[in-house]
N, C-alpha and C positions, 0 to 999 in steps of 0.2 A: 194190394197196392203197396209197393215198397216205399220206404222213406225217401223223400225227394231232396232232402238237404244235401246229402252227399253228391247226388246227381247234379244239382245246381252248382256245387263247388267244382265239379268236373267240367261243367259248361263254362265256368268263368262268369256267370251271370246269375244273380239272385233276383228272382221275380218279385216285384212289388205286388202283383196280382197273381198269386199261385194258381188261381182258377184258370188263367190262360194256359199255363203249363199243363195242367191236367186235361184241358180241352185238346191241346195239341197232341197229347199222348193217347187220346180216346179213339180207338179204331171204329170205323163205320158199322162194324158188326154189332156193337153195343146198341146203337140206335135202332138197328133192325130188330134186335131182340127186345128192346124196351119201348120202342116208339120213336118217331122222328124228332121229337122236341124234348127239351129238358123238362122234368116233372114239376118244377117249381116256378113261381112268379106269374105275373099277369101274361096273358096270351101275347100281347104286343111286345113284352120284354123277353120272351123265351128265345134262347139261342139254339142253333143246331147242336145236338148232343154228341157230335163227332167232329173229327178234325179236317174235313174236306175243304171247308171255306178257308181255314188257316193254311192248308196246303196250297191252295190257289194263290193266296197272298204271298206266302213264302217263296214260291216259285218265281214270282215277279221280282221280288227283292233280290233273290239269288242271281237272276238273269241280269239285272241292272248292275249289280256290284261287279260281277265277272266281266260283263261287256265293257265297263269303264276301265278295268284293269288291262284287258287285252287291247283296247283302244290306245292306252298310254304305253304299253310295253312294245307294241308293234306299230309304230307311226306310219310306216310306209306301205302297210297292207290294206286292201279294200275289204268290202263287206263279205265277199265269198270266203276267203281264207279265215277271217275272224270268226265267222259263223261256224265253220268246221272245227276250229280250235275250241270254241265254247262248247260245242256238242261233245267234244272229246273230254272236256272237264266235267260236264254235267250230263250224266245218263243214269238210268235206274241202277245199274251195277255199282257205279262209283258212289252214288248217294247212299245206297244200302251199306256200302263199306264204311262210310263216314259214320253212319248210325251204329254199326257194330263196334267201331273203335270207341264211341262214346258210351257203349253199354246201354243203348236206348231200348233194346228189346226187353230187358228185364223190367222196365217201367211202363211198358205198354198196358193199356186198359182194354181188355178183349172180352168178347162174348165167350161163353163156355164152349160153344162149338168151335170157334176160331182157336181158342187155347188148345183144345184137344187135337186139332189138325195142324199144330206146329206154327201158329201165326206169329209167334215171337221171333222166329227165324226166317220168316218168309221175306224174300228180298223186296217184293213190291210194297209190303206193309212197312218195312223199315225205311225205304226210300220216301214213301209218301209222308211218313211221320217226321222224317228229318226235315222235309220242306215245311211241314206244319209247325215244327219247332222254330224254324227261322221266322215264320209269320208271327208267332207268339212273341219272340224276342223283339221283333220290330215294333209290335204294338205296345209292349211293355217298356222298352227302353229307348225307342226311337231309331232312326235310320243309322246314325253313326255307331250305335251299339251293335246293331245287326251287322253292319259293314265290318266292324272290327272282328266279330265272331267269324264271319265268313272268310275273311282274309287269314285268320289263324288256322281255320280248317283246311283251306286250299293253298296255303303258302308253299307247302312242299311241292304240290303239283305244279304250281306256277314256276318254281325253281327249276323243275325238269323240263318245262316247256320252252326250249331255247329256239325252236324252229316251228313254223306252222305246218299243218298238213299239206300233203302233195297237191300242187296246183293241177286241176283237172282240165282246164281250158286256158292254156297260156296265151294264146292269141287274143282271146276275148278279154282276158284280164289286162294284157298289155295295152289294148286299145282303150280300155276304161281309164287306165293310169295316164295315158298320153292325152286323153280328151280333157283332162284337167288343165293341160297346158295350151292345147290347140285343137280346133275341130278337125284338123288334117289327120287322115288315117295313116297308120304305118304301111309301108310297102315292102313286099317280099320279092327277092330276085334270086333265081338259081344261078350260081356263078361257076359251078363245075359239076360234072357227072363222071364218075370213075367206076371201073370194074366191068366185068362181062354182063351181057344182057340179063342173065338169070340172077345176077347178084350186084345190082347197081347201088352206088352210094351217091346221094345228092348232097351238095353243099349249098347253103342258102344264106343270104344276108337279109337283115331287116333294117329298113331305113325310116327315118322320120324327119321331115323338113330338109331332105337332102343330106342328112348326116347318118352314117352307118352306126347303128346301136350295137349290133352283135352278129355273130354267125352261128349257124348250127348245121348239123348233118343228120342224115337218116336214110333208111332203105326206100323211101318214097319222098316225093316233093312235099307232101303234106307233113310227113314226119320231120323233115328238115326244117320246114317253116315253124313247126311247133317247138323244135329244139332251139331255133334262133330266138323265138319269142321268150322262151323260158330263160335263156342266157341274158336277154335284154332286161327282163323283169328283175333278175337277181342283181344286175349291175345298177339299175335305176334305184332299186330299193336300198341298196347298200349306200348309194350316194345320199339318199334322203335321210337315212339313219345317222349319217356322219354329220350332216349340216347343222342339226340343233346344237351340237357341242363344239362346233368350229368357231 
C-alpha cells in the first residue's frame, strides 16, 4: 500500500479518519479472499471489509450534486433532458477517467488474484472506487466538502455542457411544458403541402390558446408536427431563460 499523504494532497482533502479512505480504496476481492467482515472488533462493530457500501453512498451524493447543478444551469428544461444530461456526465467510462486522473489505481487495495489480472487498470474497479471515495469524503467532511470536491472534478465537463442532449419526443415535452401554464393541449394544423406525390413536404403550425407558437416542416405530417414542436420548445425555453435576468 503506497503512502496516502501525497494522494490526499492531490484530492484536496485530508481525512480525519484515514480508515475511511482505506476502506474506500479496498476492492471487494479482498473481502472474498479474507472473509466478508473485518477481522477485528466485536461482531456488532465489524464493518464490511470492502468499499461497496461507500460506493452506494457516494453514488447518491454524486447524483444529488450534479442534479442540483443541472437544475440551476438549465431552468427551462424538464426532467427528461436533465436526466439525459446527467447520464452523459456520470457513466462508468467517465468515472473511471476521473479515477485515472487522480492516480487512484496506484492506491487500490486488491487481492492477489485481482492484482495479477490487471485490477488496478480495470475501468469498473476504478469507477466503483471513485464513487466509494466520494462516499468516504462525505462521511469524513460533510456534504459541503463532498460537493466542493465533485464540482472541482466535474467543473470542466459542466463548462462544455452548453446544450442538453437531443430531444427525442418534442411533442410530448412541449405538452408537459405547456401544462404548467394551462390544461389546454397544443393543436397542430397542416397549412401547406408542396411537391410531387412521391416527394411531398408538409408545413405545420402548432398553436396553444389560439396563439401560433411555431412552424415546422417534414416529409410527413408527423415529421412536420415534430419539427414545429421542437421549434416551439426552443422558443419557449429561450424566453424562460431570459426572464430571470430581465
